[in-house]
N, CA, C and O of each residue as an XYZ file, in Angstrom:
364
protein
N     -73.895     41.884    127.104
C     -72.981     40.646    127.231
C     -72.223     40.672    126.731
O     -72.232     41.556    125.875
N     -70.838     39.708    126.801
C     -70.041     40.253    126.327
C     -68.954     39.355    125.624
O     -68.340     38.929    126.601
N     -68.372     38.831    124.547
C     -68.250     37.840    123.847
C     -67.754     36.987    124.946
O     -68.174     35.852    124.724
N     -66.994     37.014    126.119
C     -66.462     35.334    126.808
C     -68.334     35.043    127.217
O     -68.447     33.871    127.577
N     -69.345     35.583    127.235
C     -70.194     35.183    127.908
C     -70.979     34.496    127.062
O     -71.694     33.560    127.420
N     -70.879     34.963    125.786
C     -71.630     34.348    124.782
C     -70.979     33.205    124.380
O     -71.710     32.239    124.162
N     -69.425     33.017    124.176
C     -68.921     31.576    123.714
C     -69.063     31.065    124.453
O     -68.956     29.919    124.017
N     -69.386     30.970    126.041
C     -69.496     30.419    127.321
C     -71.298     29.497    127.471
O     -71.691     28.436    127.957
N     -71.893     30.600    126.781
C     -72.886     30.548    127.060
C     -72.830     28.792    125.660
O     -72.851     27.591    125.928
N     -72.760     29.509    124.309
C     -72.667     28.460    123.336
C     -72.039     26.935    123.431
O     -72.433     25.815    123.108
N     -70.735     27.538    124.107
C     -70.368     25.866    124.656
C     -71.287     25.001    125.568
O     -71.476     23.817    125.289
N     -71.757     25.479    126.462
C     -72.450     24.714    127.197
C     -73.806     24.194    126.910
O     -74.341     23.313    127.583
N     -74.516     24.964    125.547
C     -75.597     23.909    125.125
C     -75.041     23.150    123.247
O     -75.825     22.905    122.331
N     -73.408     22.946    123.223
C     -73.174     22.443    122.720
C     -72.570     20.385    123.281
O     -72.586     19.273    122.754
N     -71.910     21.326    125.293
C     -72.192     19.660    125.621
C     -73.270     18.819    125.859
O     -74.236     19.348    126.409
N     -73.374     17.155    125.467
C     -73.675     16.567    125.745
C     -73.173     15.874    126.608
O     -72.014     15.985    127.008
N     -74.555     14.531    127.258
C     -73.674     14.229    128.202
C     -73.825     12.524    127.530
O     -74.870     12.159    126.990
N     -72.932     11.853    127.639
C     -72.623     10.827    127.239
C     -71.917      9.580    128.097
O     -70.781      9.442    128.551
N     -73.170      8.690    128.115
C     -72.633      7.596    129.909
C     -72.056      6.687    129.036
O     -72.261      6.298    127.886
N     -71.311      6.479    129.889
C     -70.004      6.017    129.681
C     -69.806      4.723    131.178
O     -69.875      4.646    132.405
N     -69.515      3.875    129.876
C     -69.849      2.018    130.137
C     -68.337      1.392    130.954
O     -67.280      2.020    131.017
N     -68.518      0.402    131.363
C     -66.958     -0.585    131.709
C     -67.372     -1.424    131.436
O     -68.581     -1.657    131.458
N     -66.342     -2.301    131.019
C     -66.120     -3.928    130.348
C     -65.152     -4.506    132.059
O     -63.926     -4.430    132.139
N     -65.938     -4.973    133.087
C     -65.269     -5.677    133.552
C     -65.182     -7.263    133.635
O     -66.043     -8.141    133.583
N     -63.399     -7.287    133.828
C     -62.896     -8.611    133.799
C     -62.926     -9.727    135.126
O     -62.239     -9.374    136.085
N     -63.750    -11.196    135.278
C     -63.703    -11.477    136.462
C     -62.699    -12.402    136.293
O     -62.326    -12.828    135.200
N     -62.195    -12.761    137.525
C     -61.134    -13.875    137.671
C     -61.982    -15.540    137.474
O     -63.155    -15.817    137.725
N     -60.874    -16.435    136.938
C     -61.143    -17.222    136.896
C     -59.848    -18.314    137.226
O     -58.856    -17.684    137.591
N     -59.667    -19.544    137.189
C     -58.914    -20.633    137.614
C     -58.268    -21.492    136.247
O     -57.354    -22.310    136.352
N     -58.836    -21.183    135.158
C     -58.811    -21.411    134.087
C     -57.893    -20.951    133.391
O     -57.782    -21.913    132.631
N     -57.346    -20.432    133.139
C     -56.643    -19.142    132.411
C     -55.291    -18.724    132.870
O     -55.201    -18.203    133.982
N     -54.245    -18.892    132.149
C     -52.354    -18.865    132.197
C     -52.508    -16.994    132.686
O     -53.714    -16.751    132.714
N     -51.838    -15.947    132.983
C     -51.522    -15.176    132.988
C     -51.572    -14.067    131.728
O     -51.906    -12.926    131.410
N     -50.903    -15.456    131.219
C     -49.451    -15.031    130.084
C     -50.860    -15.174    128.975
O     -50.748    -14.542    127.925
N     -51.921    -15.831    129.148
C     -53.416    -15.974    128.146
C     -54.318    -14.604    128.788
O     -55.507    -14.470    128.500
N     -53.863    -13.987    129.351
C     -54.822    -13.029    129.949
C     -54.480    -11.670    129.507
O     -55.207    -11.045    128.734
N     -53.099    -11.084    130.113
C     -52.181    -10.404    129.393
C     -52.163     -9.711    127.502
O     -52.267     -8.618    126.946
N     -51.901    -11.634    126.984
C     -52.066    -11.235    125.987
C     -53.563    -10.937    124.677
O     -53.541    -10.697    123.470
N     -54.318    -11.051    125.334
C     -56.201    -10.998    125.252
C     -56.045     -9.516    125.597
O     -56.246     -8.696    124.702
N     -55.704     -9.108    126.815
C     -56.208     -7.647    126.739
C     -55.262     -6.925    125.660
O     -55.919     -6.156    124.958
N     -53.704     -6.972    125.293
C     -53.686     -6.532    124.665
C     -54.250     -6.782    123.378
O     -54.601     -5.688    122.937
N     -54.437     -7.436    122.789
C     -55.468     -7.423    121.338
C     -56.386     -7.070    121.251
O     -56.678     -6.401    120.260
N     -57.778     -7.472    122.738
C     -59.003     -6.894    122.202
C     -59.128     -5.135    122.746
O     -59.718     -4.243    122.136
N     -58.377     -5.009    124.060
C     -58.417     -3.814    124.229
C     -57.417     -2.738    124.784
O     -57.312     -2.065    125.810
N     -56.429     -2.976    123.080
C     -55.182     -1.971    123.198
C     -54.290     -1.604    124.363
O     -53.478     -0.682    124.287
N     -54.488     -2.461    125.605
C     -53.782     -1.999    126.633
C     -52.063     -2.252    126.485
O     -51.652     -3.044    125.637
N     -51.618     -1.903    126.907
C     -50.017     -2.125    126.708
C     -49.919     -2.891    127.538
O     -50.841     -3.323    128.229
N     -48.314     -3.295    127.626
C     -48.038     -4.880    128.055
C     -48.305     -4.267    129.875
O     -48.915     -5.002    130.651
N     -47.841     -3.082    130.282
C     -47.815     -3.487    131.902
C     -49.858     -2.962    131.988
O     -50.681     -3.474    132.747
N     -50.021     -2.288    131.360
C     -51.178     -2.087    131.286
C     -52.067     -3.276    131.932
O     -52.805     -3.310    132.916
N     -51.644     -4.345    130.852
C     -52.315     -5.414    130.882
C     -51.966     -6.113    131.930
O     -52.725     -6.822    132.591
N     -51.043     -5.973    132.080
C     -50.147     -6.976    133.412
C     -50.709     -6.421    134.942
O     -50.631     -6.931    136.059
N     -51.225     -5.319    134.525
C     -51.891     -4.500    136.280
C     -53.013     -4.547    135.857
O     -53.668     -3.787    136.570
N     -53.704     -5.031    135.041
C     -54.759     -5.497    135.378
C     -55.425     -6.851    135.474
O     -56.558     -7.169    135.836
N     -54.225     -7.673    134.976
C     -54.150     -9.417    135.379
C     -53.930     -9.527    136.717
O     -54.650    -10.396    137.207
N     -53.122     -8.913    137.606
C     -52.980     -8.784    138.515
C     -54.100     -8.989    139.541
O     -54.437     -9.850    140.354
N     -54.668     -7.341    138.956
C     -55.887     -6.923    140.178
C     -57.096     -7.779    140.016
O     -57.743     -8.100    141.013
N     -57.494     -8.228    138.637
C     -58.242     -9.563    138.791
C     -57.800    -10.900    139.317
O     -58.659    -11.635    139.805
N     -56.726    -11.233    139.274
C     -56.053    -12.333    140.176
C     -56.018    -11.640    141.363
O     -54.878    -11.258    141.099
N     -56.198    -11.206    142.270
C     -56.277    -10.398    143.972
C     -57.369    -10.414    143.991
O     -57.878    -11.333    144.631
N     -58.274     -9.424    143.312
C     -59.539     -8.640    143.757
C     -60.578     -9.348    143.196
O     -61.673     -8.785    143.183
N     -60.498    -10.314    142.788
C     -61.223    -10.837    141.597
C     -62.118    -10.389    140.531
O     -62.855    -11.155    139.910
N     -62.020     -8.908    140.300
C     -61.991     -8.335    139.169
C     -61.881     -7.258    139.040
O     -61.796     -6.553    140.045
N     -61.839     -6.687    137.746
C     -61.421     -5.377    137.222
C     -61.745     -4.530    136.330
O     -62.147     -5.210    135.386
N     -61.848     -2.795    135.901
C     -62.520     -2.662    134.734
C     -61.779     -2.706    133.811
O     -60.964     -1.790    133.919
N     -61.611     -3.322    132.893
C     -60.488     -3.301    131.471
C     -60.240     -2.110    130.968
O     -59.148     -1.564    130.809
N     -61.905     -1.513    130.585
C     -61.779     -0.527    129.528
C     -63.279      0.349    130.042
O     -64.053      0.014    130.939
N     -63.362      1.657    129.063
C     -64.394      2.272    129.457
C     -65.075      3.029    128.236
O     -64.428      3.389    127.252
N     -65.929      3.159    128.333
C     -66.558      3.959    126.956
C     -67.466      3.808    126.979
O     -68.217      3.542    127.918
N     -67.726      4.010    125.372
C     -69.588      4.421    125.040
C     -70.056      2.888    124.477
O     -69.620      2.375    123.446
N     -71.161      2.213    125.503
C     -71.886      0.981    124.861
C     -71.463      0.063    123.553
O     -71.059     -1.099    123.577
N     -71.646      0.819    122.534
C     -71.595      0.804    121.230
C     -69.903      0.183    120.924
O     -69.605     -0.662    120.080
N     -69.075      0.800    121.762
C     -67.753      1.102    121.165
C     -66.735     -0.816    121.892
O     -65.835     -1.517    121.429
N     -67.828     -0.887    123.484
C     -67.166     -1.918    124.548
C     -67.979     -2.863    123.859
O     -67.091     -3.488    123.280
N     -68.911     -3.338    123.559
C     -69.863     -4.662    123.259
C     -69.306     -5.250    122.483
O     -69.320     -6.470    122.653
N     -68.383     -4.593    121.002
C     -67.957     -5.901    120.568
C     -66.642     -7.031    121.000
O     -66.479     -8.214    120.700
N     -65.767     -6.022    121.885
C     -64.787     -5.802    122.452
C     -65.119     -6.930    123.636
O     -64.269     -7.796    123.844
N     -66.187     -6.921    124.308
C     -66.904     -7.657    125.008
C     -66.957     -9.223    124.945
O     -66.685    -10.049    125.816
N     -67.493     -9.424    123.348
C     -67.957    -10.247    122.951
C     -66.836    -11.317    122.412
O     -67.044    -12.500    122.145
N     -65.663    -10.643    122.325
C     -64.284    -11.075    121.818
C     -63.843    -11.357    123.244
O     -63.094    -12.323    123.390
N     -64.080    -10.884    123.968
C     -63.042    -11.427    125.428
C     -64.098    -12.715    125.772
O     -63.762    -13.611    126.546
N     -65.063    -12.695    125.275
C     -65.979    -13.999    125.796
C     -65.566    -15.178    124.634
O     -65.878    -16.367    124.693
N     -65.106    -14.790    124.009
C     -65.504    -15.881    122.959
C     -64.279    -16.529    122.963
O     -64.087    -17.525    122.265
N     -63.223    -15.932    123.867
C     -61.796    -15.925    123.728
C     -62.220    -17.388    125.532
O     -61.562    -18.277    126.073
N     -63.233    -16.956    125.688
C     -63.463    -18.025    127.225
C     -63.170    -17.057    128.462
O     -63.191    -17.634    129.550
N     -62.922    -15.797    128.485
C     -62.820    -15.308    129.587
C     -64.474    -15.056    130.359
O     -65.579    -15.525    130.086
N     -64.070    -14.241    131.256
C     -65.349    -14.060    131.961
C     -65.699    -12.467    132.197
O     -65.130    -11.906    133.133
N     -66.953    -11.451    131.080
C     -66.669    -10.286    131.408
C     -67.865     -9.951    131.057
O     -68.598    -10.640    130.348
N     -68.149     -8.824    131.553
C     -69.621     -7.986    131.078
C     -68.837     -6.510    131.191
O     -67.711     -6.058    131.396
N     -70.967     -5.826    130.765
C     -70.359     -4.652    130.207
C     -71.588     -4.253    131.719
O     -72.449     -5.046    132.100
N     -71.366     -3.041    132.262
C     -71.377     -2.194    133.224
C     -71.923     -0.516    133.294
O     -71.835      0.119    134.346
């Protein structure tokens, strides 16, 4: 067995499947674009451009995945969005 094969075998053993979840933000007729954009910048650490794009997707498509990651990382962010009065869920 060559050194390259041994290294590859070790790295395959170390790989772990991490479940990825998404925060889905839903459209509403209550909040302004500016409020949603600022909320995404604050809670999800979006850039202003990214937050604006997500806000337009939510408005025109009805929903948008605004953050992806592990459940434990997303739960407090989703809770903050809900506390701001936005409609969101983790899937």
